[in-house]
C-alpha positions as a Python dict, from the first residue, in 0.01 Angstrom:
ca = {
    (1, 'M'): (0, 0, 0),
    (2, 'V'): (290, 46, -271),
    (3, 'E'): (609, 2, -145),
    (4, 'F'): (869, 304, -292),
    (5, 'Y'): (1047, 7, -482),
    (6, 'Q'): (723, -67, -666),
    (7, 'T'): (627, 304, -812),
    (8, 'V'): (794, 406, -1154),
    (9, 'I'): (1009, 669, -914),
    (10, 'G'): (1167, 374, -701),
    (11, 'K'): (1228, 216, -987),
    (12, 'R'): (1413, 483, -1155),
    (13, 'F'): (1640, 531, -843),
    (14, 'S'): (1682, 161, -759),
    (15, 'M'): (1731, 79, -1123),
    (16, 'S'): (1917, 425, -1287),
    (17, 'Q'): (1993, 663, -1012),
    (18, 'L'): (2128, 465, -726),
    (19, 'P'): (2362, 247, -954),
    (20, 'E'): (2510, 611, -1066),
    (21, 'L'): (2539, 787, -735),
    (22, 'I'): (2763, 452, -651),
    (23, 'K'): (2962, 479, -961),
    (24, 'S'): (3020, 820, -887),
    (25, 'V'): (3094, 799, -552),
    (26, 'N'): (3373, 506, -641),
    (27, 'R'): (3543, 780, -888),
    (28, 'L'): (3576, 1015, -583),
    (29, 'A'): (3751, 780, -378),
    (30, 'D'): (3964, 625, -653),
    (31, 'A'): (4049, 1028, -721),
    (32, 'I'): (4124, 1125, -337),
    (33, 'E'): (4319, 814, -323),
    (34, 'K'): (4525, 877, -621),
    (35, 'A'): (4621, 1253, -485),
    (36, 'T'): (4710, 1111, -139),
    (37, 'N'): (4914, 880, -311),
    (38, 'L'): (5082, 1153, -491),
    (39, 'S'): (5103, 1387, -189),
    (40, 'Q'): (5281, 1100, -30),
    (41, 'A'): (5504, 1035, -333),
    (42, 'N'): (5601, 1415, -346),
    (43, 'G'): (5643, 1402, 26),
    (44, 'K'): (5370, 1666, 93),
    (45, 'V'): (5080, 1643, 380),
    (46, 'V'): (4757, 1689, 232),
    (47, 'I'): (4533, 1859, 499),
    (48, 'A'): (4157, 1885, 386),
    (49, 'S'): (3883, 2038, 597),
    (50, 'T'): (3538, 2184, 553),
    (51, 'A'): (3654, 2558, 651),
    (52, 'N'): (3892, 2577, 363),
    (53, 'A'): (3801, 2309, 118),
    (54, 'D'): (3931, 2469, -196),
    (55, 'R'): (4298, 2477, 34),
    (56, 'C'): (4539, 2181, 36),
    (57, 'E'): (4849, 2245, 190),
}
C-alpha cells in the first residue's frame, strides 16, 4: 500500500501546503503578540472570545 506522503497529493501537502500553513500560523501569532503588546502599552485589556470575535474591549 502506498503511504500518503508518497502520493502526488501527499507530496504537494508536505512540500508546499504544510509549510505555507505554518508560515500563516506564525504570522497570526506575531500579529496577536504585536496587538497584545500595543494594547498593554496603551493600558488597555484585550478580551477575546469566540462569541464576540469581532469585539475587543
